[in-house]
C-alpha positions in Angstrom: 70.6 -122.5 99.1 67.7 -122.7 96.7 64.5 -121.0 97.6 61.6 -123.2 98.6 58.2 -122.2 97.1 54.8 -123.6 98.0 51.7 -123.9 95.9 49.0 -121.4 96.9 46.7 -124.0 98.5 49.6 -125.2 100.7 50.5 -121.6 101.7 46.9 -121.0 102.7 46.9 -124.2 104.8 50.2 -123.3 106.4 48.9 -119.8 107.3 45.6 -121.3 108.7 47.5 -123.7 110.9 49.5 -120.8 112.4 46.3 -118.9 113.1 44.8 -122.1 114.7 47.7 -122.8 117.0 47.9 -119.1 117.9 44.2 -119.1 118.8 44.6 -122.4 120.8 47.5 -120.8 122.7 45.4 -117.7 123.5 42.5 -120.0 124.7 44.9 -121.9 127.0 46.2 -118.5 128.4 42.6 -117.4 129.0 41.7 -120.6 130.7 44.8 -120.4 132.9 44.0 -116.8 133.7 40.4 -117.8 134.5 41.6 -120.5 136.8 44.0 -118.2 138.6 41.2 -115.7 139.0 38.9 -118.4 140.4 41.6 -119.5 142.9 42.1 -115.9 144.0 38.4 -115.5 144.6 38.2 -118.7 146.5 41.1 -117.6 148.7 39.4 -114.2 149.4 36.2 -116.0 150.4 38.2 -118.4 152.6 40.0 -115.6 154.4 36.7 -114.0 155.3 35.6 -117.2 157.2 38.7 -119.0 158.4 41.9 -118.0 160.3 45.3 -119.7 160.4 46.5 -121.5 163.5 48.7 -118.9 165.2 52.3 -119.9 166.1 52.7 -117.7 169.1 51.7 -118.9 172.5 48.1 -118.0 173.3 47.3 -115.7 176.3 45.5 -117.5 178.9 43.0 -115.8 181.3 44.3 -115.5 184.9 47.1 -117.9 184.2 50.5 -116.4 183.2 52.7 -118.7 181.1 56.2 -119.7 182.2 58.6 -122.5 181.1 58.4 -124.0 184.6 54.6 -124.2 184.4 54.7 -125.7 180.9 57.2 -128.4 182.1 55.2 -129.2 185.2 52.0 -129.3 183.3 53.4 -131.8 180.8 54.5 -134.1 183.7 51.1 -133.9 185.2 49.4 -134.5 181.9 51.2 -137.8 181.5 51.1 -138.8 185.2 48.6 -141.6 185.9 48.8 -141.0 189.7 46.3 -138.2 189.3 43.8 -141.1 189.0 42.8 -143.1 192.0 44.0 -146.3 190.3 47.4 -144.8 189.2 46.5 -146.2 185.8 44.8 -143.4 183.9 46.4 -140.2 182.9 45.1 -137.2 180.8 47.0 -138.7 177.8 45.1 -142.0 178.1 42.0 -140.4 176.5 43.7 -137.4 174.9 46.8 -139.2 173.3 49.0 -136.6 171.7 50.4 -139.3 169.4 46.9 -140.1 168.1 45.5 -136.7 167.1 44.8 -135.8 170.7 42.0 -138.4 171.2 41.9 -142.1 171.8 40.2 -143.3 168.6 37.5 -145.1 170.6 33.8 -144.7 170.3 33.7 -143.5 173.9 36.6 -143.7 176.4 37.3 -146.5 178.9 37.8 -145.2 182.5 38.0 -146.4 186.0 36.7 -149.9 186.6 36.8 -150.4 182.9 33.6 -148.2 182.6 32.7 -146.9 179.3 32.3 -143.1 179.2 29.2 -141.4 177.8 30.8 -139.4 175.0 33.6 -139.5 172.5 36.8 -137.9 173.8 37.4 -134.5 172.0 40.8 -133.8 170.7 43.1 -131.8 173.1 45.0 -130.4 170.1 44.2 -126.8 169.4 41.5 -127.0 172.2 42.8 -123.7 173.5 41.1 -122.0 170.6 37.6 -123.3 171.6 35.1 -121.0 173.2 34.5 -123.6 175.9 35.4 -127.2 176.6 33.5 -130.5 176.5 30.8 -131.3 174.0 28.2 -129.4 176.0 30.6 -126.5 176.8 30.3 -126.9 180.6 33.9 -125.8 181.2 34.7 -122.3 180.3 38.5 -123.0 179.8 41.1 -125.7 179.8 41.9 -125.3 183.5 38.3 -125.9 184.4 38.1 -128.8 182.0 41.2 -130.4 183.5 39.5 -130.8 186.9 36.5 -132.6 185.5 38.0 -136.0 184.3 40.1 -136.3 187.5 37.0 -136.3 189.6 34.6 -138.2 187.2 33.7 -141.7 188.6 33.9 -143.1 185.0 37.2 -141.5 184.2 40.0 -141.0 186.8 37.7 -141.4 189.8 39.7 -139.2 192.2 39.2 -136.5 194.8 41.0 -133.1 195.0 42.2 -133.7 198.4 43.6 -137.1 197.3 45.4 -135.5 194.3 47.0 -132.9 196.6 48.1 -135.5 199.1 49.7 -137.6 196.2 51.5 -134.6 194.8 52.7 -133.3 198.2 54.1 -136.7 198.9 56.5 -136.4 196.0 59.4 -134.1 196.8 60.2 -133.2 193.1 56.7 -132.2 192.6 56.7 -129.9 195.6 59.9 -128.3 194.3 58.4 -127.9 190.8 55.1 -126.4 192.0 57.1 -123.9 194.1 59.0 -122.7 190.9 55.9 -122.7 188.8 53.8 -120.7 191.3 56.4 -118.5 193.0 55.4 -116.5 196.1 52.4 -118.7 197.0 52.3 -119.9 200.5 51.0 -123.4 199.5 51.6 -123.9 195.8 50.6 -127.5 195.6 46.9 -127.3 195.1 44.2 -128.9 193.0 43.6 -125.5 191.3 47.4 -125.1 190.5 47.5 -128.7 189.1 44.8 -127.6 186.7 46.5 -124.4 185.7 49.7 -126.2 185.0 48.0 -128.6 182.8 46.2 -125.8 180.9 49.5 -124.1 180.1 50.9 -127.3 178.7 47.7 -128.1 176.7 47.9 -124.5 175.3 51.2 -125.6 173.6 49.5 -128.5 171.8 48.7 -126.6 168.6 49.2 -127.8 164.9 50.1 -124.9 162.6 51.3 -124.9 158.9 48.6 -127.3 157.6 48.3 -127.3 153.9 45.0 -125.2 154.4 46.9 -122.7 156.5 49.4 -122.4 153.7 46.6 -121.9 151.2 45.3 -119.1 153.5 48.8 -117.6 153.3 48.4 -117.3 149.6 50.0 -120.5 148.3 47.1 -121.6 146.0 49.1 -124.5 144.6 49.3 -126.5 147.8 45.6 -127.5 147.4 44.7 -129.8 144.4 41.7 -129.0 142.2 39.5 -131.5 144.1 40.6 -130.0 147.4 39.8 -126.5 146.3 36.4 -127.8 144.9 35.8 -129.3 148.3 36.6 -126.0 150.1 34.2 -124.2 147.7 31.5 -126.8 148.5 32.1 -126.6 152.2 31.3 -122.9 152.0 28.6 -123.0 149.4 26.7 -125.9 151.0 26.7 -124.0 154.4 29.1 -126.2 156.4 31.2 -123.1 157.3 28.1 -121.4 158.9 29.0 -123.6 161.9 32.6 -124.6 161.2 34.6 -121.4 160.8 37.3 -119.4 162.6 40.7 -120.6 163.7 39.5 -124.1 164.6 36.8 -124.5 161.9 34.3 -124.9 164.8 34.3 -125.0 168.6 32.8 -121.5 168.8 29.0 -122.0 169.0 26.3 -124.5 169.8 23.8 -126.1 167.5 21.2 -128.8 167.6 22.4 -132.2 166.2 19.7 -132.3 163.5 19.0 -128.7 162.5 16.9 -129.9 159.6 16.5 -133.6 160.1 17.3 -135.4 163.4 19.6 -138.3 162.8 18.7 -141.8 164.0 19.6 -143.1 167.4 22.6 -144.9 166.1 24.2 -141.4 165.7 22.2 -139.5 168.4 21.5 -141.6 171.5 18.3 -140.5 173.0 19.6 -140.5 176.6 22.2 -137.8 175.9 20.4 -134.5 175.9 23.5 -132.5 175.2 23.7 -128.9 176.5 20.4 -129.3 178.2 22.2 -130.9 181.1 24.1 -127.6 181.6 21.5 -125.0 181.0 18.3 -126.9 181.9 16.7 -125.0 179.0 14.4 -127.1 176.8 15.7 -125.2 173.7 19.1 -126.8 174.4 18.0 -130.3 174.1 20.3 -132.3 171.9 22.4 -129.2 171.3 26.2 -129.6 171.2 29.2 -127.4 170.6 30.1 -127.5 166.9 33.1 -129.9 166.6 36.4 -128.2 165.7 37.6 -129.7 162.4 41.4 -129.2 162.8 43.2 -132.7 162.3 39.7 -134.3 161.8 41.2 -137.0 159.5 43.2 -138.3 162.6 40.4 -138.4 165.1 37.8 -141.0 164.0 35.3 -142.1 165.1 33.1 -139.0 164.9 30.3 -137.1 166.7 29.8 -136.9 170.4 28.5 -140.6 170.2 31.5 -141.8 168.2 29.2 -143.7 166.0 30.6 -142.7 162.6 33.8 -144.5 161.8 34.6 -142.8 158.5 35.0 -139.2 157.6 33.0 -139.7 154.4 30.1 -141.2 156.5 30.3 -138.1 158.9 30.2 -135.7 156.0 27.1 -137.3 154.5 25.3 -137.5 157.8 25.9 -133.8 158.4 24.8 -132.8 155.0 21.5 -134.6 155.6 21.0 -133.6 159.3 22.4 -130.1 159.5 21.9 -128.9 155.9 19.0 -130.9 154.7 20.9 -131.9 151.6 21.7 -135.4 150.3 25.2 -134.8 149.1 26.3 -136.7 146.0 29.1 -139.1 146.2 31.4 -136.7 144.3 30.5 -133.9 146.8 31.2 -136.0 149.8 34.5 -137.1 148.3 35.5 -133.5 147.5 34.6 -132.1 151.0 36.4 -135.0 152.6 39.5 -134.3 150.5 39.3 -130.7 151.7 39.1 -131.8 155.4 42.3 -133.8 155.0 44.1 -130.5 154.3 43.3 -129.4 157.9 46.0 -131.8 159.3 48.8 -129.6 160.7 52.2 -130.2 162.1 51.7 -132.5 165.1 53.3 -131.4 168.4 56.5 -133.3 169.1 56.2 -134.2 172.8 59.0 -136.0 174.5 57.5 -138.3 177.1 58.6 -136.9 180.4 60.4 -138.7 183.2 58.2 -138.7 186.2 59.4 -138.4 189.8 59.2 -141.5 191.9 56.5 -141.9 194.6 57.6 -141.8 198.2 56.6 -144.0 201.2 53.8 -141.5 202.1 52.3 -141.5 198.5 48.7 -142.8 198.8 48.4 -146.3 197.4 46.4 -147.0 194.2 42.7 -148.0 194.5 41.8 -151.2 192.7 39.8 -150.8 189.5 36.8 -152.7 190.4 34.2 -153.3 187.8 31.4 -151.9 190.0 33.5 -148.7 191.0 31.4 -145.8 192.2 31.9 -142.1 191.8 33.8 -140.8 194.9 
């Protein structure tokens, strides 16, 4: 084979091209290394402020968990006979097939009355420091008693609930197994304890954000990682942190700038109704952000119907910053990564009423609180 020779000028060009492409490859390698380092730094920052949803059953205060109690609690959660009308169940406002809420501005209860606040999600609620927007219930079993008795919700009384449950033989048997050794296991308190145990199973692990926290950087896109960085840099995570990205502390709605009445109804004074302290006026529990993309509308008033709108309002009111359109879009993209595996709950077969079961009360439009 003949030897190919090149003129000096062509040899120099050939050598220069090799140097150029080698330098370009080195630059790409440095950029890739820089991006990997940035992702690792972002991960470390995130791990300092957030925790993954645990997969093991939470420990409940003064309420041991058992399979019998979980099964009973699920039945009670779906049973509308806990309401005086026999029409409204816990699942009516905290629908486990709709992100644990009802996707209404505020819930509709007894007598078609409109409730005062947006229904918080029941999913992952076990990780909140307290329940309700104003934190008036210290745990889920306390919370479970509230809507049953509220006139604008289920409009019932503890003694009527007990009479209903005791009139149904299958429930009497199930309460006995769930609360063994108790002389009278069918009580209003035990109803609430059983519901609490079931609700504690309604967790949503393995979101893409949880996978990111586990070290899988690639599960978040560049925009989503940028949104996470903005979420921390702008100060969102100062209120929305921990396992539930919120639900742990109370803050004024309008730390920097109070939003208008369309978002903050003047008549709802928030935590002030619980503490009677002037400093708690218009103070609410920071909303947990897990599965937030599934639970529109937003805020205690339910007045924000898009996640982008909610992000923009929070930036202005809580942080005093008018977020750019690109920043709102990136933060919203990050919030979508908080949607975890939804609990798969098979609708329970409820035991039939008996001849002695109290009859339902008509849902009159002028229904009063019992």
